[in-house]
C-alpha positions in Angstrom: 39.6 24.8 -20.1 40.4 21.6 -22.0 36.7 20.6 -21.8 35.7 23.9 -23.2 38.2 23.6 -26.1 37.0 20.1 -26.9 33.4 21.2 -26.8 34.1 24.2 -29.1 36.0 22.0 -31.5 33.2 19.4 -31.6 30.6 22.2 -32.3 32.8 23.6 -35.1 33.3 20.1 -36.6 29.5 19.6 -36.5 29.0 22.9 -38.2 31.4 22.0 -41.0 29.8 18.6 -41.5 26.3 20.1 -41.6 27.5 22.8 -44.0 29.0 20.2 -46.3 25.9 18.1 -46.2 23.6 21.0 -47.0 25.8 22.1 -49.9 25.4 18.6 -51.5 21.6 18.9 -51.4 20.0 19.5 -54.9 18.6 23.0 -55.5 15.0 21.7 -55.9 15.1 19.9 -52.5 16.4 23.1 -50.8 13.6 25.1 -52.5 11.0 22.6 -51.2 12.4 23.0 -47.7 12.3 26.8 -48.1 16.1 27.2 -47.9 18.1 29.3 -50.4 21.8 28.7 -51.2 22.5 32.0 -49.5 20.9 30.7 -46.2 22.9 27.5 -46.0 25.5 28.9 -43.6 22.9 30.4 -41.3 20.9 27.1 -41.2 24.1 25.1 -40.5 25.0 27.5 -37.6 21.6 27.3 -36.1 21.5 23.5 -36.4 24.8 23.1 -34.5 23.9 25.6 -31.8 20.8 23.5 -30.8 23.0 20.5 -29.9 
C-alpha cells in the first residue's frame, strides 16, 4: 500500500512539473510542435503515464 501511494505521488508530481514546464513554453514553439494551449493538460497527462 505504501509503495502504491509513493508511486502515485511521484506520478502526480511528474505531471505537475510537466504541466508547469509546458505552460512556460512560448506560443510559437507550441504551435511548431502542434500543441495548443488547450491541449497542454492532456499532453502532460500522457507524458507522465508513459513513465
